[in-house]
N, C-alpha and C positions, 0 to 999 in steps of 0.2 A: 452541188456546193464543190468549188474550187478553191486553191491554194495560191497564194497572192502574196509573191516574196517583199520583204520591207528591208528599205534603210533609212537612216538618221533622218531626221525631217517628214516623214509619212506624214500624212494626216490624221493614219487610223492608229499611229502608236499610243494617242491619248486611252482609244477604248480597249485596247490591247494589253495595257502596263493595267485598268479595273479586274480584267479578267484574270491577267498573271497575280494580282494581288488577291483578290478573290481564291484564287486556285490553291495559291503555297505559300505555308507559312514561312514570316522571315528569314529563318535559318536555313531554307531551302534554297533561294533565289538571291538571283545578283540582282543591283538595281537594272532598271532598265536601261539607261544610257549605258550605261559599263556593257550590259549585251552586245548593245547596238554596233556601241564603238569597237567591239571583238568583231560583231557581225561585217560591220565593214571594213576590217581586216582578213576575211574569212575565215577567221575561227570558229563562226557558226553564221547558220543558215535559218533565219527568221520569217516564218509566215504567216502572214493573216490567214482563219478559214471564215471564207465567206458563202455566202446563199443570199443569191441578187445581189444585192449593196450593202448588206448588212453582214458587219464583222461578228462571228457566233462563235469563234474559237481561239487557239493559235497555238503554233507548233515552234519548235529549236531543235536542230538537229546538228551535229556536227559528223561528218564523213572523212573515210580515209579509204584505200585501197579495198578493203573489204568489208568494212562494219556502217552502217547507219546508226548513228548512236543517237535514240529520242532521250535528248535533254530534258526540256516539259514539252508537253501535251496537255492542254486544257481546253475544256470548250464551257460557255456563259452559261453561269449554273442553271439562266431562268430558261435556257435548253435543251437542257440535259432529260434521257427518258425518252425519246422519239424515235432515235438511231442514228441522230446526228455522229457521237461516239465512236460507231462505230464505222460510218461512213469516212469519217475526218482520219479514222487511224489505217484504211484501207487504201487512203488517198497519199497517206504519210507512208506507208509500204510501196506503195507502187514507185517512190521517184527514184529507187534505187534498186530495183527487182531482182538485180544479178547478186545484192549483199546482204548479210547476216543483218536483221535489225537488231538493237540490243535497247532496251530500257529497264530502268529501275524502279523500283517499290520497298518502299520499308521495312524492315525486317518484320516478320510479322511474329509481334510477340504480344500475345494475351492480353499484357498488363498494363501494354499500352492507352493510351486516353483514349488515340482514334483507332482500337485495334479495327472494329466495326469497317471505318471507312478503308483501311488496309486490305481486309481482306475482298473488301468487292474491288478494289483495284485490283488484287490477285487474279479475283474472276474474272473479269471484263479482258485482261489479254490472255488467260486461260481459254479461252471460248472463241478469241481470235487466231488460235492457233500459236501462241507464244508458251516457252515449254521453260521450267525452273534449269538453273545451271549449278546449283548449287555452290554459288559462287557469290560474293561479297565484294563490297568495298564502302570503306568509310571516310567522309572528310564533312569539314565545318559540323562536326558534332553529332552525325544522324550515320547510322548500318542502314545500306542498302541490299538489298536480292538482287542479281542477275536475270531477269527470263529473255531468251533471246526465238528467233522465227526465222525462216528462209535459209539456213543451214542446215546438214545435215549433222552437223558436229559443234559448239561452240568454239570458236577461234577464238578465246580467253587474251592470246597477245596481241592480237589486234585491235581490241579493243584498249587492254591497256596502255597501245601507244596511241590513244587519240588523249587518253586522262593524262598522263606523261607531257602532252604536250601542252597541255595547260596549267601542269606545275609552277607553284609559284608561292610567294609569301605568304596570301591569304588563303593557297588552295593546296593542300598536303593529303593527295587521296593513298589512302593506306588498301590494300588486294589480299583477301583471305578467302580461305576454301573450306566448303565443311568438310567433315571426318568422321567416320565413326570407330568411338573408343572404346573400350572392355573394362577399362579402370579409371577411375578420377580419382586423380591426389589432390586435395586444395589445401591452402593454407587457412592460419584461421582467423586472426584478427585482422580486420578489415576487410575479412573476403567470406567469410560465412558469418561472422560475430562484428558489432559494434560494440567492441572491448570500453572504447576510448575515455568515456567517462569513469568506470572503475579504474582503469589505467592513472587517468590524472588523480582522479583522489587519492588514492596509495601512493604515487610517486608524491605530491605535496606531503602527504603525511609524514611520508621518507626524512623529506628534504628541511621539513620544518622540525623533526624531531631534532636535528643536528643545527639548528639555527640557521639556516641557507632561505632563502623566500622561494616563493610557491612559482610556478608554472601555470600557463595559460592552458584550455585545450589543445590551442593550434602548435601550444610549442610545445606538448609533452609526444602531440600527433608524429612532429619529424625527430624524434627521438626512437620512435619505438621502429622493430623490423628486425633488430639484430641481436633478439635476447634481452634479458631483463639486466643482464649487467653494464651490458652499454648503454639502457636506458637510465640505468643510474648515473654512469658516469655521465651520461649527457647533461642529468637533471642538476648535477652537483658541480660549483665552481672547478675551472681547471686544475687551481690549485689545492683541492680538498686532499688533504691528507689518505693514508693509507688507513689509517685508525675510523677517520669520519667516513669514507666511502663505507668500510665494513658494517661502521653501524646503521647509516642511511640503508644497506643494500638488505642487511638484517631484519631490520622495521618494517620494510618495501615488502619482502617476501611472507612476513609474517599478518598485515594488514592486507595482502592481496588476498591471501591464502581464507581470511576472514568475508572478504566484503567483493569475492570476483563475481557473485554472481547477484550483486544488490542493483544494477542497470542495464548489466550485461543483454545482448538479445539478439535474435538472427534479421539481420537485414531481409527488409521486403520480399516475399519472394521464395526466400531461402528453402525454410520446409515442404515447400510446394515441388521446387525442383530436386532437392534429395528424395521425397518419396517416389516421383516420376523417373528417377534416375535407380532404384531397387526395386520399384514395382517391373522396367525392361530388364532386370537382372545384371545391370552393373554392379561392380564393385569400387567401393569408396573408401577413400584415406584421408586421414588429416595428420598433413606435417608440419609442425609449426614451431618456431623459435623460441616461444612462450615455454616457462618450467614446464616441465614434465608434469608435475601433479598436476596445473591449474588447465593445462590442456586434455588431460584425462580425468578430469571434473567438470567441465564446460560441456566436454565433449557426452560423456557420460549422460550428463542431468537433462541436456537442453534435444543432444539429436539420438540419442539411446543404440539401437538395431538398425540404426540408419549409418550408422558408420560401422564399418567390418575393422576399421585399425586405425589408430593414433599413437600419434609419438611427439613428446616436446622436446626442448634442450633439458640435458642432464649430463652429469661429468662422465669423463669418456668419450662422448660421441660428439664429432665434428658437426656442430650449428649447422644452419642452410647461410652460405650458397654450399659450402662441402654436399655433394649427392647423397650423405651416407644414410639418413633418416629415410630418404624417398628412394634409395636402394632397400632396404629391410620393409619397407613397407611390401613393393613389386613383390621381396622373397616371399615375402608372408603373405600374398595375394595370390602367385603363383601366376605372374604379370611380364611377360614382357615387353622391352622398352616401345615397341612398334604401336603396342594395344594401350600406349599409357596415355595420359593429359595431365599437367600440373595448371593449377587454376590459383592464383594470383592478384595481389594488387601492388607490388612491389620490384623497386629494381632488385632486390635479392631473389624474388621468387622468381622472376629473368633468368638470373644466374646460374637457379639451383636447375630450374629442367634440363638448362644446356649442357649443364657438369652432370647431369643423369642422364643425359642421350633421349630426352621424351619430348613431346610437342609441350608448348605452354600457349595459356588463353588466358591474359590482362585484361581484371576487374575493373570499371570505373567507378564503382560506386566507394572505393575505400579509401585508404590515407594517403595515395599520389594521387600528380593530376596525370590525365592524358598527353598532356608534352611532357612531364617529368619519364612518363614512362615510355612514352615514343624515343627519346633522345637517349635511353637506356637501352634501346635494341627491343621492344616489345613490337610485335606482328601481325597478332591476333588479338580484336578487343571484343569484350560481353559490358552490352554497357547496364543490361539489367540480367537476372540468373534466368530469365526465361530463354534470351538468348545463347546463352551458355548450352541449351538443348538445341535450337535450332542450328546452332555451329557446328555439333556434333549428330546431327540428322538422328534427332531424338524428335 
């Protein structure tokens, strides 16, 4: 087997494109013509893996002074299983024997549809001398773990320089590291529980009771995050009288107290994640801007002993993003800032963690988009509850 470097117009590119499209889903690959254009500019090196005169695979790398980054590596699916992959990887690693070699694998999330494939890919690289770095990169909607070989220690700065050199409008990589914690403090709505249907029903009951129009679920979604008073103020017309607000607010609280469990349920895999945290001896708290009565009722009825402490909004205590309730949770649990992580789905949660002096993980299944969270300072993302476990070394 040999490696043959390719350039635009090469006759092998049609075969390379077939292998490329079969091996990588659309969200993980560039169009080949763009890849080749970048290769012609020296940003990538593109190789055909050749056996005799046949093209049996493809390799795309990017190199700087210390790192060879294997961007894309695939063997024709009809030729897998006979050692070609091992031989091809050996050739790829021999191109720059004095550099560290870095590869990406999709985060090992057991809930992912292709989890078995991810595990096989991890096993392949580990068998060939690669090591976990406990560092992650996220781009184009996918989170990857980084593996490396060829050096005693992983030089993350060198790899990040390669990725930063490619940053552009359509490529915005985010880097984060896995870290252990003793204490996990969660937001509730949009993080642990999908409460939106019940919030929408109660909000609409309240506004209709004072003669105002109802809202869609998406509209109510944009209202939540700053407590139920703000929710109702946003749900009512800007010129609503104080009397109208007080009536609607009272009606919302009464309706939601009776109906907060009608449709509310944990997001998929939340309960398994919480059980894993407790089985690992972790402390778990919930701090929410939801009314304290509803926060406690939901936590007690749904999570029970899986949550050690919970607190919602109540008179006399500043709500998030003030750190008061987070600090109260830490004090109750006997936890120091460096041992804690706050996990939520909104800009309010990012600010709350910062104000409390603790790390933050932003989840992507809740009420705010990844773009919005990034614009508001999010640095670490979890696409599923299982990724929270990965990012905290469980």
